[in-house]
C-alpha positions in Angstrom: 1.5 146.9 44.4 1.4 150.1 42.2 0.8 149.8 38.7 1.7 146.7 36.8 1.6 147.0 33.3 4.6 145.2 32.1 4.3 141.5 32.0 7.0 138.6 33.0 7.6 137.7 29.3 8.3 141.5 28.6 10.8 141.7 31.9 12.4 138.6 30.7 12.7 139.6 27.0 14.4 142.9 28.2 16.9 141.0 30.4 17.9 139.0 27.4 18.2 141.8 25.0 20.3 143.7 27.5 23.2 140.9 27.4 24.8 142.6 24.5 26.2 145.3 26.8 26.9 145.2 30.1 24.7 147.1 32.6 25.7 149.6 35.2 24.8 149.3 38.4 24.7 151.9 41.3 24.7 150.4 44.9 23.4 152.0 47.8 23.6 150.8 51.7 26.2 148.3 50.0 27.5 146.4 52.8 29.6 143.3 51.7 28.1 143.4 48.3 25.4 140.4 48.7 22.8 142.2 46.3 25.1 143.4 44.0 26.2 140.1 43.4 22.6 138.7 43.0 21.9 141.9 40.7 25.3 141.4 38.5 24.2 137.7 38.1 21.1 138.1 36.9 21.2 141.3 34.7 24.5 140.7 33.3 25.7 143.9 34.9 28.6 145.5 37.0 29.0 147.6 40.0 30.4 151.1 39.0 30.2 152.9 42.3 28.9 152.2 45.8 27.8 154.2 49.0 28.9 152.4 52.0 29.3 154.6 55.5 31.1 152.2 57.3 34.8 152.1 56.8 35.7 148.5 57.8 32.7 147.2 55.6 33.4 149.6 52.5 36.9 147.8 52.6 35.5 144.6 52.1 33.4 145.7 49.1 36.6 147.4 47.8 38.6 144.0 47.8 36.1 142.5 45.5 35.1 145.6 43.3 38.4 147.5 43.1 37.2 149.9 40.1 34.2 151.1 41.9 34.7 154.2 43.7 32.9 154.7 47.3 30.5 157.8 47.3 30.3 157.9 51.3 27.3 159.3 53.2 24.3 158.7 51.1 22.8 162.1 53.1 25.5 164.3 51.6 26.2 163.0 47.8 25.3 165.3 45.3 23.3 163.3 42.5 23.9 165.8 39.7 27.8 164.9 39.8 27.1 161.0 40.1 27.7 158.8 37.1 24.5 157.6 35.6 23.5 154.1 35.9 21.3 151.5 34.4 19.9 149.9 37.7 20.1 151.4 41.1 19.8 149.2 44.3 20.1 149.1 47.9 18.8 147.7 51.2 18.1 150.9 53.5 18.7 150.5 57.0 16.1 148.3 58.7 16.7 149.0 62.5 13.3 151.1 62.5 11.1 148.4 60.7 12.5 145.6 62.1 10.1 143.2 64.2 13.1 142.8 66.8 13.6 146.6 66.8 11.5 149.6 68.6 9.4 149.9 65.7 9.7 153.8 64.9 8.9 153.4 61.4 9.6 154.6 58.0 9.6 158.5 59.2 11.8 161.3 58.7 14.7 161.3 61.4 15.0 157.5 61.6 17.5 155.2 60.1 15.0 153.6 58.3 13.9 156.8 56.8 17.2 157.5 54.6 14.6 155.6 52.1 14.0 159.3 51.4 17.5 159.9 50.0 17.3 156.7 47.7 14.3 158.0 46.4 16.2 161.1 45.7 18.9 159.2 43.8 16.0 157.3 41.7 14.6 160.9 41.0 18.1 162.6 40.0 19.6 159.6 38.3 16.4 158.1 36.7 17.7 154.3 36.4 16.1 151.8 34.2 15.8 149.4 37.3 15.4 149.6 40.9 15.8 146.9 43.2 15.4 146.9 47.1 15.7 144.4 49.8 14.4 144.8 53.4 13.2 143.0 56.5 9.8 141.2 57.0 8.7 144.2 59.3 8.6 146.5 56.1 5.0 144.9 55.9 4.1 145.8 59.1 5.8 148.8 60.4 3.9 152.2 60.0 4.9 155.0 57.7 4.7 158.6 57.7 4.8 159.7 53.9 5.1 163.4 53.6 2.5 164.5 51.0 3.6 166.3 47.8 2.9 169.7 46.9 -0.8 170.4 46.5 -1.9 167.2 47.5 -4.9 167.8 49.3 -5.8 164.4 50.1 -5.9 165.1 53.9 -6.8 161.3 54.6 -4.4 159.5 52.7 -1.8 159.9 55.6 -3.7 160.6 58.8 -2.5 162.5 61.6 -2.5 159.5 63.9 0.0 157.5 61.8 2.6 157.0 64.5 4.3 153.9 65.6 2.7 153.9 69.2 0.7 150.8 70.2 -2.8 152.0 69.3 -1.4 153.2 65.4 -0.2 149.5 65.3 -3.5 147.6 66.4 -5.8 150.3 63.9 -3.7 148.6 61.0 -5.1 146.5 58.5 -5.1 142.8 59.7 -3.8 141.4 56.8 0.2 142.1 56.5 -0.3 142.0 52.8 -2.4 145.0 52.6 -0.1 148.0 52.2 -2.3 151.0 53.1 -5.2 150.7 50.8 -7.5 152.1 53.5 -7.0 156.0 53.6 -8.5 156.2 57.3 -5.7 153.7 58.3 -1.8 154.4 59.0 0.4 153.6 56.0 2.4 150.6 56.1 6.3 150.9 55.3 6.0 149.1 51.9 3.3 150.9 50.9 5.1 153.8 51.1 8.1 152.6 49.5 5.7 151.4 46.9 3.7 154.6 46.7 7.0 156.8 46.2 8.3 154.3 43.1 4.7 154.8 41.6 5.3 158.7 41.8 8.8 158.1 40.3 7.0 156.8 37.4 8.4 153.3 37.7 6.4 150.0 37.8 7.3 148.1 40.8 6.4 144.4 41.9 7.4 142.4 45.1 8.1 139.3 47.0 8.5 138.1 50.5 10.5 134.9 50.9 12.5 133.0 53.3 16.1 131.8 52.7 15.2 128.5 53.3 13.6 128.1 50.2 17.0 128.0 48.3 18.0 125.6 50.4 19.8 127.6 53.2 19.5 126.1 56.8 17.4 129.1 58.3 14.6 131.1 57.8 15.8 135.0 57.4 12.9 136.1 55.5 13.3 138.9 53.6 11.5 141.3 51.2 12.4 142.1 47.6 11.1 144.7 45.2 12.0 145.1 41.3 10.9 148.0 39.7 11.3 149.5 36.1 10.7 152.6 34.3 7.9 152.5 32.2 6.6 156.3 31.6 9.2 159.2 30.6 10.1 160.9 33.7 9.3 164.5 33.3 11.7 167.5 34.4 11.3 169.3 37.3 8.1 167.4 39.1 9.1 168.7 42.5 9.8 165.1 43.9 12.9 165.8 45.7 11.6 168.6 47.4 8.7 166.8 48.7 11.1 164.5 50.6 12.8 167.3 52.3 16.6 168.6 51.9 18.6 165.9 50.3 22.1 168.1 51.2 23.8 167.7 47.8 27.2 168.1 47.1 28.7 167.7 50.6 30.1 164.5 50.0 33.5 163.3 48.8 34.0 160.0 47.1 36.6 157.8 49.2 39.2 156.4 47.4 38.8 152.9 48.7 39.8 151.2 45.5 43.0 148.9 45.2 44.1 150.1 41.7 44.0 152.9 39.8 40.4 154.1 38.2 41.5 153.1 34.7 42.1 149.3 35.4 38.8 147.5 34.2 39.5 144.3 35.0 36.7 142.3 36.2 36.9 139.0 37.9 34.3 136.7 38.1 32.5 137.5 41.1 29.2 135.8 40.7 30.1 132.9 38.7 29.9 130.5 41.7 26.3 131.3 42.0 25.2 129.6 38.7 26.3 126.3 40.4 24.3 127.2 43.5 21.3 127.8 41.3 21.5 124.3 39.9 21.9 122.3 43.0 18.5 124.1 44.6 16.1 121.1 44.9 18.7 118.1 44.5 17.7 115.3 46.8 20.6 115.1 49.5 21.0 112.3 52.3 23.4 113.2 54.9 26.3 110.5 55.7 26.6 108.7 59.0 29.6 111.7 59.7 27.5 114.4 59.2 24.5 112.9 61.3 26.9 112.2 64.0 28.4 115.7 63.8 25.3 117.8 63.5 22.1 115.5 65.0 19.1 116.7 64.2 20.2 119.4 62.1 21.9 117.1 59.8 19.4 117.3 56.9 19.6 120.8 56.8 23.4 121.4 56.9 24.0 118.6 54.2 21.6 120.6 52.0 23.5 123.7 52.2 27.0 122.0 51.9 25.7 120.5 48.9 24.4 123.9 47.4 26.9 126.0 48.1 29.7 123.1 47.5 31.5 124.2 50.7 31.6 122.1 54.0 30.3 123.9 57.2 32.6 125.4 59.5 32.8 124.9 62.8 29.8 126.9 64.2 31.2 128.5 67.4 34.2 130.1 69.0 34.7 129.1 72.4 36.5 131.5 75.0 36.7 130.8 78.7 35.9 134.1 79.8 32.6 134.7 77.7 31.7 131.1 76.5 30.7 130.2 73.3 29.9 132.7 70.3 29.1 132.3 67.0 32.0 131.8 64.7 32.1 134.4 61.8 33.3 131.9 59.2 30.1 129.8 60.0 27.8 132.5 59.4 29.7 133.5 56.0 28.9 130.1 55.4 25.0 130.4 56.4 25.1 133.4 54.0 26.2 130.9 51.3 29.1 133.5 50.3 32.8 132.0 49.5 34.9 131.2 52.2 36.9 134.4 53.0 34.3 137.0 51.5 34.4 138.8 54.6 36.4 137.0 56.9 39.3 137.0 54.6 40.2 140.8 55.7 42.0 142.1 58.5 40.2 145.4 58.4 37.3 144.1 60.4 37.3 142.5 64.1 34.9 139.3 64.9 32.4 141.7 66.3 32.4 143.8 63.3 32.4 140.5 61.0 29.3 139.3 62.8 27.4 142.2 62.5 28.0 142.9 58.7 27.1 139.5 58.0 24.1 139.6 59.8 23.0 142.9 58.0 24.0 141.8 54.4 22.0 140.0 51.8 21.9 136.1 51.1 23.1 136.3 47.2 21.4 133.2 46.2 18.4 134.4 48.1 18.0 137.5 46.1 18.6 135.5 42.8 15.7 133.6 42.9 13.5 136.4 44.0 14.5 138.6 41.3 13.9 135.7 38.9 10.6 135.1 40.1 9.7 138.8 40.1 11.0 139.1 36.2 9.2 135.7 35.2 5.6 136.2 36.7 3.5 138.7 35.7 1.4 140.4 38.5 
């Protein structure tokens, strides 16, 4: 990690102190809002705007956050005209750092390289907190981090920091090392943490599987929590370093179901309190569960207990294509309330599966944020 000058006690004290006034969240790469649910729950905060390029998925988000406008394409947002927020959150695209992808890495021109635009948003908006979520491949994929103006540390990012096999073999053997050796390629998470440090944010991070909170699957994810600890000077050239962020071209899309002056806020994340309270409870599957799920009965019964919802049928049967995952079952696997994604007619079943697969499991993010806030580095 970069600097870690803030203790866990400091983090928890500041979170408690913020309870008197609701913090504002700006959401990037928002998906169906899984990370928003977790951050709203932990920080007692409210998402006031979001950025989601996919219109069908944005319609799901807007159905749950009707008061929040969609800023649209992150590469075309003029941040000088965006409402300031206290917390900026996002899970930038993982395709190029995922262990099941082509491993193009965190580099200009890649989908995962859209992290640079999130960094530009942090630089312009100067939020107090930043929350990041991404896949395990962030620990092992290489990164090319453009040098800042006047940076003469030539070997900090060597020319061979490319995602070919030779570069991957030359990286540190321990995936928890993030590029400390100047002669080796930088890892993707190392680049992200380095950018956060340049932006005067003190960051800590953790990797954990969804099974740690009782989910019946692994789904290992990386979470980072950063906080501003040093005054942010004006005009330090950080945005210029990352290239053209193409400000001002995007228009906010009015996906809201009600007028913008409507401020009613439903208790979106109240159910997470109950889920948290059930983690670790002893659960014994009954005979019916064992008969239905066989060797998966223990895992299914535990997640049914934590979520408070029975498991839906796991597959859809189709004579032409054979069985395929049922969106309602995948939604349940993510710990979401029934119908959170599947309750809309704006997404086809394939789009529902894709949206759910790309999203964040809220209870997993809640646990990660609590661990990061409660434990000093």
